[in-house]
C-alpha positions in Angstrom: 114.4 107.2 114.4 111.6 108.2 112.0 111.7 107.5 108.3 112.0 111.2 107.5 115.0 111.6 109.7 116.7 108.7 108.1 116.0 109.7 104.5 119.0 111.5 103.0 117.3 114.8 102.2 118.4 117.5 104.6 117.8 121.2 104.3 120.8 123.1 103.0 120.7 125.1 106.2 121.2 121.9 108.1 124.1 121.0 105.8 125.8 124.3 106.5 125.4 123.8 110.2 126.8 120.3 109.9 129.8 121.5 108.0 130.4 124.2 110.7 130.2 121.6 113.4 132.5 119.3 111.6 135.0 122.1 111.1 134.9 122.8 114.9 135.3 119.2 115.6 138.3 118.9 113.3 139.9 122.0 114.9 139.5 120.5 118.3 141.2 117.3 117.1 144.1 119.2 115.6 144.5 121.3 118.8 143.4 119.1 121.7 144.8 121.4 124.3 142.7 124.3 123.0 145.6 126.7 123.0 145.1 128.2 119.6 141.4 128.6 120.4 142.2 130.7 123.5 144.8 132.7 121.6 142.3 133.4 118.9 139.7 134.3 121.5 142.1 136.8 123.1 143.0 138.3 119.7 139.4 138.7 118.8 138.5 140.4 122.1 141.5 142.7 122.2 141.0 146.4 121.7 142.3 148.0 118.5 145.8 149.5 118.8 145.0 152.7 116.9 143.8 154.5 120.0 140.6 155.5 118.4 137.3 154.5 120.0 135.0 153.0 117.4 131.2 153.3 117.8 129.5 150.1 118.9 128.3 148.1 115.9 125.1 147.3 117.8 123.9 150.9 117.7 124.0 152.2 114.2 122.3 155.4 113.4 119.9 156.8 110.8 118.3 154.5 108.2 121.3 152.0 108.2 119.6 149.4 110.3 116.6 149.2 108.0 118.7 149.0 104.9 120.9 146.3 106.5 117.8 144.3 107.4 116.4 144.5 103.9 119.8 143.6 102.4 120.1 140.6 104.8 116.6 139.5 103.9 117.5 139.3 100.2 120.7 137.4 100.8 121.2 133.7 100.9 123.0 133.5 104.2 124.7 130.1 104.4 125.4 130.2 108.1 122.4 130.1 110.4 124.4 131.2 113.3 125.4 134.5 111.6 121.9 135.5 110.5 120.4 138.7 111.6 117.1 138.8 113.4 114.8 139.5 110.5 111.5 138.7 112.3 110.0 142.1 111.7 111.0 142.0 108.0 109.5 138.6 107.6 106.2 139.6 109.3 105.9 142.7 107.1 106.6 140.6 104.0 104.0 138.0 105.0 101.5 140.7 105.7 102.2 142.2 102.2 101.7 138.8 100.6 98.4 138.3 102.4 97.2 141.8 101.2 98.3 141.0 97.7 96.4 137.7 97.8 93.2 139.4 99.0 93.4 141.9 96.2 94.2 139.2 93.6 91.2 137.1 94.7 88.9 140.1 94.8 89.9 141.2 91.3 90.6 137.9 89.5 89.0 135.2 91.7 90.7 132.1 93.0 93.7 130.8 91.1 92.7 127.4 89.7 95.4 127.4 87.0 98.1 125.2 88.5 101.0 127.2 87.3 99.5 130.5 88.6 98.7 128.9 91.9 102.2 127.6 92.4 103.7 131.0 91.6 101.5 132.7 94.2 102.4 130.1 96.8 106.1 130.5 96.0 105.8 134.3 96.7 104.3 133.5 100.1 107.1 131.0 100.8 109.7 133.5 99.9 108.2 135.9 102.4 108.0 133.2 105.1 111.6 132.1 104.6 113.2 135.5 105.3 115.8 135.1 108.0 115.1 131.3 108.3 116.2 129.7 105.0 118.0 130.4 101.8 115.6 132.3 99.4 117.0 130.3 96.5 115.8 127.1 98.0 112.2 128.0 96.9 113.3 127.9 93.3 115.6 124.9 93.7 112.7 122.8 95.2 109.6 124.1 93.4 110.8 124.8 89.9 111.4 121.1 89.0 108.1 120.2 90.7 106.2 122.8 88.7 107.9 121.8 85.4 107.0 118.2 85.9 103.4 119.1 86.4 103.5 121.3 83.3 104.7 118.2 81.4 101.8 116.3 82.8 99.4 119.0 81.5 100.9 118.7 78.1 100.6 114.9 77.9 97.4 114.2 79.7 95.4 114.3 76.5 97.7 111.7 74.8 94.8 109.3 74.9 93.3 111.2 72.0 96.5 110.4 69.9 96.5 106.8 71.1 92.8 106.6 70.2 91.9 103.9 72.7 88.2 102.9 72.8 86.2 104.8 75.5 84.5 102.7 78.1 80.9 103.7 78.7 79.5 100.7 80.5 82.5 99.4 82.6 82.2 101.6 85.6 78.4 101.7 85.9 78.2 97.9 85.6 80.8 97.5 88.4 78.9 100.0 90.6 75.6 98.2 90.0 77.2 94.9 90.8 78.6 96.3 94.1 75.5 98.1 95.3 72.6 96.7 93.3 71.9 100.3 92.2 73.9 103.0 90.6 75.0 105.2 93.5 75.0 108.5 91.5 71.4 107.8 90.3 70.3 106.9 93.8 71.8 110.0 95.4 70.4 112.4 92.8 67.0 110.7 93.1 66.9 111.3 96.8 68.9 114.5 97.4 68.8 116.6 94.3 66.3 119.4 94.1 65.1 121.7 91.4 67.4 124.4 92.7 70.6 123.8 94.7 70.0 123.4 98.5 72.3 125.1 101.0 74.4 122.0 101.5 75.4 121.9 97.9 77.5 124.9 98.8 79.6 122.4 100.7 79.9 120.0 97.9 80.8 122.8 95.4 83.5 124.1 97.8 84.9 120.6 98.4 85.0 119.9 94.7 86.8 123.2 94.0 89.2 122.7 96.9 90.9 120.0 95.0 92.6 122.6 92.8 94.0 124.4 95.8 94.3 122.2 99.0 96.9 119.6 97.8 99.3 122.4 96.7 98.6 124.6 99.8 99.3 121.6 102.0 102.6 121.0 100.0 103.6 124.7 100.7 103.0 124.4 104.4 104.8 121.0 104.5 107.8 122.6 102.7 108.0 125.4 105.3 107.9 122.9 108.2 110.0 120.0 106.9 111.7 120.1 103.5 112.7 116.4 103.7 109.0 115.3 104.2 108.0 117.7 101.4 110.4 116.1 99.0 108.8 112.7 99.7 105.3 114.2 99.3 106.3 115.8 96.0 107.6 112.5 94.7 104.4 110.7 95.8 102.3 113.5 94.3 104.1 113.2 90.9 104.0 109.4 90.9 100.3 109.3 91.6 99.6 111.9 88.9 101.5 110.2 86.2 100.3 106.7 87.1 96.7 108.1 86.8 97.7 109.5 83.4 98.7 106.0 82.3 95.4 104.7 83.6 93.1 107.0 81.7 95.3 106.9 78.6 94.9 103.1 78.3 91.4 103.0 79.7 89.5 106.2 78.8 86.1 106.2 80.4 83.1 108.5 80.4 81.9 109.9 83.7 78.3 109.6 84.9 77.1 113.0 83.7 78.2 112.0 80.2 76.6 108.6 80.3 73.3 110.3 81.3 73.4 112.3 78.1 73.9 109.5 75.6 72.0 106.4 74.9 73.5 102.9 74.6 73.0 103.0 70.8 74.9 106.3 70.5 78.0 104.9 72.2 78.0 101.4 70.9 81.2 102.0 69.0 83.0 103.4 72.1 83.4 107.0 70.8 85.6 109.4 72.7 83.5 112.6 72.7 80.2 112.0 70.8 77.9 114.9 70.1 75.4 113.7 72.6 77.9 114.7 75.4 77.1 118.3 74.6 73.4 118.0 75.4 72.5 119.8 78.6 69.4 117.7 79.1 69.6 114.0 79.7 69.0 111.4 77.1 65.6 109.7 76.9 65.2 107.1 79.5 68.2 108.4 81.5 70.7 107.4 78.8 73.3 104.7 79.7 72.5 105.1 83.4 68.8 104.4 83.1 65.7 106.0 84.5 65.9 108.5 87.3 62.8 109.1 89.5 63.5 112.1 91.7 61.7 112.4 95.1 62.1 116.1 95.3 59.5 118.1 93.4 60.7 119.8 90.3 64.0 118.0 90.2 65.2 117.0 86.7 64.4 113.3 85.9 68.0 112.6 84.8 71.5 112.7 86.2 73.0 116.2 86.0 76.5 117.5 86.4 76.0 119.7 89.5 79.5 120.1 90.9 79.4 123.9 90.4 75.8 124.9 91.0 76.2 125.3 94.8 78.0 128.6 94.1 74.7 130.0 92.8 73.3 129.8 96.4 75.9 132.4 97.4 75.3 134.4 94.2 78.9 133.8 93.2 78.2 133.0 89.6 81.7 133.8 88.5 83.0 130.9 90.5 80.5 128.5 88.9 81.4 129.8 85.4 85.1 129.5 86.1 84.7 125.8 87.1 82.6 125.0 84.1 85.0 126.7 81.8 87.9 124.7 83.3 85.9 121.5 83.1 85.3 122.1 79.4 89.0 122.4 78.7 89.9 119.2 80.6 90.0 115.6 79.3 86.3 114.7 79.5 86.9 111.0 79.5 89.7 110.8 82.1 87.6 109.1 84.8 89.5 105.9 85.5 91.1 106.3 88.0 89.7 109.4 89.8 92.7 111.7 90.4 90.5 113.9 92.6 90.0 110.9 94.9 93.6 109.7 94.5 95.4 112.9 95.5 93.1 113.7 98.4 93.6 110.2 99.7 97.3 110.4 99.1 97.3 113.6 101.2 95.4 111.8 104.0 97.7 108.7 104.0 100.9 110.8 103.8 99.9 113.0 106.7 98.4 110.2 108.8 101.7 109.3 110.7 102.6 113.0 111.0 99.6 114.5 112.7 97.6 113.8 115.8 94.0 112.5 116.1 92.4 115.7 115.0 94.6 116.0 112.0 93.9 112.3 111.1 90.2 113.0 111.3 90.3 116.1 109.2 92.5 114.7 106.4 90.6 111.5 106.2 87.3 113.3 106.4 88.4 115.5 103.6 89.1 112.5 101.4 85.7 110.9 102.2 83.9 114.2 101.6 85.6 114.5 98.2 84.4 110.9 97.4 80.8 111.7 98.3 80.9 114.9 96.3 82.3 113.2 93.2 79.6 110.5 93.2 76.7 112.8 94.1 77.6 115.5 91.5 78.0 112.9 88.8 81.8 113.5 88.3 82.8 109.9 89.0 81.6 106.5 89.8 82.4 104.7 93.0 84.6 102.3 90.9 86.7 105.3 89.8 87.1 106.4 93.4 88.1 103.0 94.6 90.8 102.8 91.9 92.0 106.3 92.9 92.3 105.3 96.5 94.1 102.1 95.6 96.6 104.1 93.5 97.3 106.4 96.4 97.8 103.4 98.8 100.1 101.7 96.2 102.3 104.8 95.9 102.6 105.2 99.7 103.5 101.6 100.1 106.1 101.8 97.4 107.6 105.0 98.9 107.9 103.3 102.3 109.5 100.3 100.8 112.0 102.5 99.0 112.8 104.2 102.3 113.2 100.9 104.1 115.3 99.0 101.7 117.2 101.7 99.9 117.3 105.2 101.4 117.6 104.2 105.1 120.4 101.6 104.5 122.1 104.1 102.2 121.9 106.8 104.9 123.3 104.3 107.5 126.2 103.2 105.3 127.2 106.8 104.7 127.1 107.7 108.4 129.1 104.6 109.2 131.7 105.5 106.6 131.9 109.1 107.8 132.3 107.9 111.4 135.1 105.4 110.4 136.9 108.2 108.5 136.7 110.5 111.5 138.0 107.8 113.8 140.9 107.1 111.4 141.8 110.8 111.2 141.7 111.2 115.0 143.9 108.1 115.4 146.4 109.4 112.9 146.6 112.8 114.7 147.0 111.4 118.1 149.5 108.7 117.1 153.1 109.2 118.5 155.7 110.3 116.0 
């Protein structure tokens, strides 16, 4: 028995089916000979005594079948066995959602606002659940998840209120101790050109995908297995808020900021000094030191280049959108890297649930994100290792909770139900 099967989080549809089965089982206990069942069956199949011949219900005329299908699609049918076949309605709804998304992206671009993205995904899930699952389950599951993440958005800048000293040297010193050089400096020295090469399109797409992929994966997981989705959502929220604690207590400047400020300018551990607004690097490479590019024309300092790959495709709106979003974010929330943490969380969570190709893709995605973050000067390797460690910690704790609390609780409940059923059956069959 897998962990997900043992965890006590079943779909409401499954609960309804279980209730129906228990009702049938109870009826069979009360009537072991099956007499009342046969009598009911005969009564149900008997012809009406009015003498009038009614039209077969399977062949309605006019627009009634279409109206019935639409009405059934909007209902929250609790009994899977009585559902109409709404395959065509579901396909039309999904197609309409796809068309809507294409128009939305063409007019307004990709949705990088978390709330807007979740709303759009919920519309798609509502379409995909027609005839398969209660429509209200989308709201029941996703509304608390969305509200918790909104709470995170409201509190992620609490470090400004706490006013903890910002770390400018911690991460670069650790990186230099690990590698003998600063990885961001080394990568930009050897790979960065005066203009973005074609492969920076990949790094820009990978960086931007962080704002979509974890949520899209959650939507797919919800459609396939709600119990697994609930565990993923819990891990997602835990990772997010633990990261919030990290960069609230230890605010730290990312590499691109350290390249714009000298050691003298940040000696008092300021949060957002004026030097961070300089587009050009500080003399001597700032806190990161000298940069000697090998590509002709490349800037001799570390740059923030996570969005410039879009210029290769002449999609300047995407580059501008990313830069605007970056400007609104907490600029010193580098320890740990939530980009690295959530992508590794996705890889670790999906690892036991997918085959070899899936394992390769999810883990490859986490590694590609790590390279992108270091090369584009968004994070140090130290930040990424802490993000990976946070994701691993959350997964381990989730598994321990399953093993020592949820699974035993599930087993005790099943044992109690079985004992109750045995007692009820013994009482019914006992001689009087």
